[in-house]
C-alpha positions in Angstrom: -19.2 -211.3 171.3 -21.4 -213.9 173.1 -23.9 -211.9 172.6 -23.1 -212.4 168.4 -22.2 -216.3 169.1 -25.9 -216.0 170.1 -27.6 -214.4 167.5 -24.7 -216.2 164.4 -26.4 -220.0 166.5 -29.4 -218.5 165.8 -28.8 -217.3 162.0 -27.3 -221.2 161.0 -31.1 -222.7 162.7 -32.9 -220.7 160.5 -30.7 -221.0 157.4 -32.5 -224.2 156.0 -33.7 -223.5 152.4 -36.7 -222.8 150.7 -38.8 -224.1 153.8 -36.9 -222.1 156.4 -39.1 -219.1 154.0 -41.7 -220.1 155.6 -40.3 -220.1 159.0 -38.1 -216.6 158.9 -41.7 -214.2 157.2 -41.6 -212.1 160.3 -37.9 -212.3 161.4 -36.3 -209.3 162.2 -32.0 -209.2 162.8 -33.0 -205.9 164.1 -29.2 -203.6 165.8 -28.4 -199.9 166.7 -27.3 -197.6 164.9 -27.3 -193.8 167.2 -30.0 -193.1 169.1 -32.0 -195.9 167.4 -33.3 -199.5 167.2 -33.3 -201.0 163.3 -34.0 -204.8 161.6 -34.5 -205.6 159.0 -35.9 -208.8 157.9 -33.4 -211.8 158.5 -33.9 -213.6 155.1 -31.7 -211.3 153.7 -28.8 -211.3 156.4 -26.2 -214.8 155.9 -23.6 -213.8 158.3 -22.6 -212.1 161.7 -18.6 -211.1 161.9 -16.1 -208.5 163.5 -15.5 -205.9 162.6 -12.4 -206.2 160.2 -10.0 -204.4 158.4 -11.4 -203.3 155.2 -9.6 -201.8 152.2 -10.8 -197.5 151.4 -11.8 -196.8 148.3 -10.4 -193.8 147.2 -13.3 -190.7 145.7 -16.3 -193.0 146.4 -19.0 -191.5 149.0 -17.9 -191.6 153.1 -20.3 -194.4 154.3 -19.2 -196.9 151.5 -15.7 -197.4 153.9 -14.0 -199.9 151.4 -14.0 -203.6 151.5 -13.5 -206.8 152.8 -12.5 -210.4 151.6 -15.0 -212.2 153.2 -13.3 -216.4 152.6 -12.3 -214.9 149.0 -15.4 -213.1 148.5 -14.6 -209.1 147.8 -17.2 -207.4 149.7 -17.9 -203.9 149.6 -19.4 -202.4 152.9 -21.0 -199.5 154.0 -21.3 -197.2 157.6 -25.1 -197.4 159.1 -24.4 -194.7 160.7 -22.6 -192.4 158.8 -25.7 -193.7 155.6 -27.5 -191.8 157.6 -25.6 -188.8 158.1 -25.1 -189.4 162.3 -22.4 -189.0 162.2 -18.9 -190.9 163.2 -18.3 -193.3 166.1 -15.5 -194.7 167.0 -15.5 -198.6 166.0 -15.3 -201.4 169.2 -15.7 -205.2 170.7 -20.0 -204.2 169.3 -18.9 -203.3 165.9 -19.8 -206.2 163.8 -20.9 -206.0 159.7 -23.7 -207.9 159.1 -23.0 -209.5 156.1 -26.8 -209.3 153.9 -27.7 -210.3 150.3 -29.8 -207.8 147.8 -31.0 -208.9 144.9 -27.3 -211.3 144.7 -25.2 -208.0 146.0 -23.7 -209.5 149.3 -23.6 -205.9 151.1 -21.7 -205.4 154.5 -23.3 -203.3 156.9 -21.5 -201.6 159.9 -23.5 -201.6 162.7 -22.8 -200.2 166.3 -24.4 -203.8 167.9 -26.4 -206.5 167.1 -29.4 -206.5 169.6 -31.9 -209.0 168.6 -34.1 -211.6 166.8 -37.4 -210.7 166.7 -40.5 -211.5 165.1 -42.7 -208.6 164.2 -46.4 -209.4 163.0 -48.0 -208.2 160.1 -50.1 -206.2 162.2 -47.4 -204.8 164.5 -46.2 -203.4 161.8 -47.7 -199.5 161.3 -46.3 -197.8 157.8 -43.2 -194.4 158.7 -45.1 -191.1 159.8 -45.3 -188.4 156.4 -44.5 -185.5 158.7 -41.1 -184.1 157.8 -40.2 -187.6 156.0 -38.2 -186.0 153.5 -36.0 -183.4 155.6 -35.3 -187.5 157.5 -32.2 -188.9 156.1 -32.0 -192.4 157.2 -36.7 -192.1 157.2 -36.3 -192.9 153.1 -34.8 -195.8 154.0 -38.0 -196.9 156.8 -40.6 -198.5 154.6 -42.4 -199.5 158.4 -42.6 -199.0 161.8 -42.1 -202.7 164.3 -43.9 -202.4 167.8 -41.9 -204.6 170.0 -44.0 -204.8 173.7 -43.3 -201.3 174.5 -40.7 -200.9 172.1 -40.7 -200.2 168.0 -37.7 -200.7 165.9 -37.4 -198.3 162.1 -37.8 -201.2 159.3 -36.0 -200.5 157.3 -36.0 -201.6 153.4 -32.6 -202.7 152.2 -32.6 -202.3 148.5 -33.5 -198.3 148.7 -30.4 -198.5 152.0 -28.1 -199.7 149.2 -29.0 -198.4 145.7 -31.0 -194.6 146.6 -28.6 -192.1 145.0 -28.7 -189.0 148.2 -30.4 -186.5 146.3 -27.4 -184.1 147.1 -25.9 -186.3 144.6 -28.9 -186.3 142.2 -29.7 -183.0 142.6 -25.5 -182.3 140.9 -26.6 -185.0 138.8 -29.8 -183.2 137.9 -27.9 -179.7 137.6 -25.4 -181.7 135.2 -27.5 -182.3 132.8 -29.4 -179.6 132.1 -25.8 -177.8 131.3 
């Protein structure tokens, strides 16, 4: 977890209030999920913690793994890999929980591995491709493709990641309303 400690140090350096918002612009916390690398704007990231036991919640979506107690605050936890319908994987020593804040809600994202904090200039962010987009589960959460050297990072919209209904859930709700 030395890499995680280094990234935590970077987050602490950036956590300076309103003045730091300008220095955070264009910075992304990147992580691996399946074969792909994703990025979240650093402004949403509160902290990175080691994976810990999660209290399951009955009758919730499979990607909602449960709840953790984070210094007295109860935080729901989402498995990003399952949210993207990439299938389950065995958690290991690189598995982390990325604690984010979206719309004044704190949520933990279980990620396979934290990669790095990168700066992506606006001119290096392209819109996601639209070909076959409806068939790709995780593409509906991607608002842009960030070019970083010879690599690309899929940039996530955390609001859609957390609050968008799955299309299958929405279709079921629509059928129920029609009956």
